ZADO-1210 file (C-alpha; in nm, 4 decimals, padded with zeros to 6 digits):
<atoms>
<atom x="22.0364" y="25.4453" z="03.7655" code="MET" pos="1"/>
<atom x="21.7968" y="25.3066" z="04.0241" code="ALA" pos="2"/>
<atom x="21.6619" y="25.6536" z="04.0927" code="GLN" pos="3"/>
<atom x="21.5979" y="25.7052" z="03.7205" code="ASN" pos="4"/>
<atom x="21.3935" y="25.3847" z="03.7101" code="LEU" pos="5"/>
<atom x="21.1931" y="25.4943" z="04.0140" code="LYS" pos="6"/>
<atom x="21.1251" y="25.8308" z="03.8505" code="ASP" pos="7"/>
<atom x="21.0136" y="25.6590" z="03.5298" code="LEU" pos="8"/>
<atom x="20.7838" y="25.4255" z="03.7230" code="ALA" pos="9"/>
<atom x="20.6346" y="25.7238" z="03.9070" code="GLY" pos="10"/>
<atom x="20.5500" y="25.8984" z="03.5801" code="ARG" pos="11"/>
<atom x="20.3699" y="25.5984" z="03.4312" code="LEU" pos="12"/>
<atom x="19.9931" y="25.6055" z="03.4749" code="PRO" pos="13"/>
<atom x="19.8457" y="25.3713" z="03.7318" code="ALA" pos="14"/>
<atom x="19.6321" y="25.0936" z="03.5908" code="GLY" pos="15"/>
<atom x="19.2749" y="25.0267" z="03.6938" code="PRO" pos="16"/>
<atom x="19.2059" y="24.8767" z="04.0357" code="ARG" pos="17"/>
<atom x="19.2357" y="24.5012" z="04.0400" code="GLY" pos="18"/>
<atom x="19.4850" y="24.4962" z="03.7546" code="MET" pos="19"/>
<atom x="19.7522" y="24.3369" z="03.9755" code="GLY" pos="20"/>
<atom x="19.5159" y="24.0619" z="04.0872" code="THR" pos="21"/>
<atom x="19.4010" y="23.9960" z="03.7322" code="ALA" pos="22"/>
<atom x="19.7614" y="23.9762" z="03.6136" code="LEU" pos="23"/>
<atom x="19.8495" y="23.7290" z="03.8901" code="LYS" pos="24"/>
<atom x="19.5489" y="23.5128" z="03.8031" code="LEU" pos="25"/>
<atom x="19.6382" y="23.5221" z="03.4347" code="LEU" pos="26"/>
<atom x="19.9981" y="23.4218" z="03.5029" code="LEU" pos="27"/>
<atom x="19.8834" y="23.1443" z="03.7376" code="GLY" pos="28"/>
<atom x="19.6370" y="23.0092" z="03.4817" code="ALA" pos="29"/>
<atom x="19.9082" y="23.0205" z="03.2165" code="GLY" pos="30"/>
<atom x="20.1472" y="22.8259" z="03.4398" code="ALA" pos="31"/>
<atom x="19.8833" y="22.5607" z="03.5104" code="VAL" pos="32"/>
<atom x="19.7973" y="22.5299" z="03.1393" code="ALA" pos="33"/>
<atom x="20.1662" y="22.4919" z="03.0517" code="TYR" pos="34"/>
<atom x="20.2128" y="22.2251" z="03.3203" code="GLY" pos="35"/>
<atom x="19.9139" y="22.0238" z="03.2003" code="VAL" pos="36"/>
<atom x="20.0233" y="22.0520" z="02.8373" code="ARG" pos="37"/>
<atom x="20.3746" y="21.9300" z="02.9164" code="GLU" pos="38"/>
<atom x="20.2596" y="21.6389" z="03.1343" code="SER" pos="39"/>
<atom x="20.0232" y="21.4764" z="02.8822" code="VAL" pos="40"/>
<atom x="20.1490" y="21.2461" z="02.6079" code="PHE" pos="41"/>
<atom x="19.9967" y="21.0016" z="02.3610" code="THR" pos="42"/>
<atom x="20.1108" y="20.6513" z="02.2696" code="VAL" pos="43"/>
<atom x="20.0047" y="20.5805" z="01.9115" code="GLU" pos="44"/>
<atom x="19.7893" y="20.2796" z="01.8260" code="GLY" pos="45"/>
<atom x="19.9840" y="19.9545" z="01.7884" code="GLY" pos="46"/>
<atom x="20.2786" y="20.0853" z="01.9919" code="HIS" pos="47"/>
<atom x="20.3994" y="20.0534" z="02.3501" code="ARG" pos="48"/>
<atom x="20.6056" y="20.3021" z="02.5484" code="ALA" pos="49"/>
<atom x="20.8517" y="20.2827" z="02.8335" code="ILE" pos="50"/>
<atom x="20.8799" y="20.5618" z="03.0867" code="PHE" pos="51"/>
<atom x="21.2021" y="20.7650" z="03.1072" code="PHE" pos="52"/>
<atom x="21.2808" y="20.9541" z="03.4253" code="ASN" pos="53"/>
<atom x="21.5612" y="21.2127" z="03.4078" code="ARG" pos="54"/>
<atom x="21.6804" y="21.1146" z="03.7531" code="ILE" pos="55"/>
<atom x="21.6388" y="20.7359" z="03.7495" code="GLY" pos="56"/>
<atom x="21.6682" y="20.6688" z="03.3768" code="GLY" pos="57"/>
<atom x="21.4600" y="20.4125" z="03.1891" code="VAL" pos="58"/>
<atom x="21.2025" y="20.2308" z="03.3992" code="GLN" pos="59"/>
<atom x="21.1529" y="19.9084" z="03.2070" code="GLN" pos="60"/>
<atom x="20.9004" y="19.7700" z="03.4538" code="ASP" pos="61"/>
<atom x="20.6530" y="20.0408" z="03.3485" code="THR" pos="62"/>
<atom x="20.5286" y="19.9618" z="02.9975" code="ILE" pos="63"/>
<atom x="20.2500" y="20.1908" z="02.8815" code="LEU" pos="64"/>
<atom x="19.9804" y="20.0777" z="02.6403" code="ALA" pos="65"/>
<atom x="19.8383" y="20.2917" z="02.3618" code="GLU" pos="66"/>
<atom x="19.6280" y="20.5906" z="02.4555" code="GLY" pos="67"/>
<atom x="19.6474" y="20.9200" z="02.6398" code="LEU" pos="68"/>
<atom x="19.8689" y="20.9272" z="02.9508" code="HIS" pos="69"/>
<atom x="19.9340" y="21.1849" z="03.2232" code="PHE" pos="70"/>
</atoms>
């Protein structure tokens, strides 16, 4: 089975030079964009928010005002 996969990979055409680097950069940029998107949240006007940590639970001493938070 492993030999069949190696044979198949050998028959595929090689991509242009730098394709591996470009793919790594694209994946890295995608990971950073996902991390930023998941770490930003908005508290609507007229509301307050408390911070919830999956490890420590609710942190009631941290009350967040309205606006964009990271």
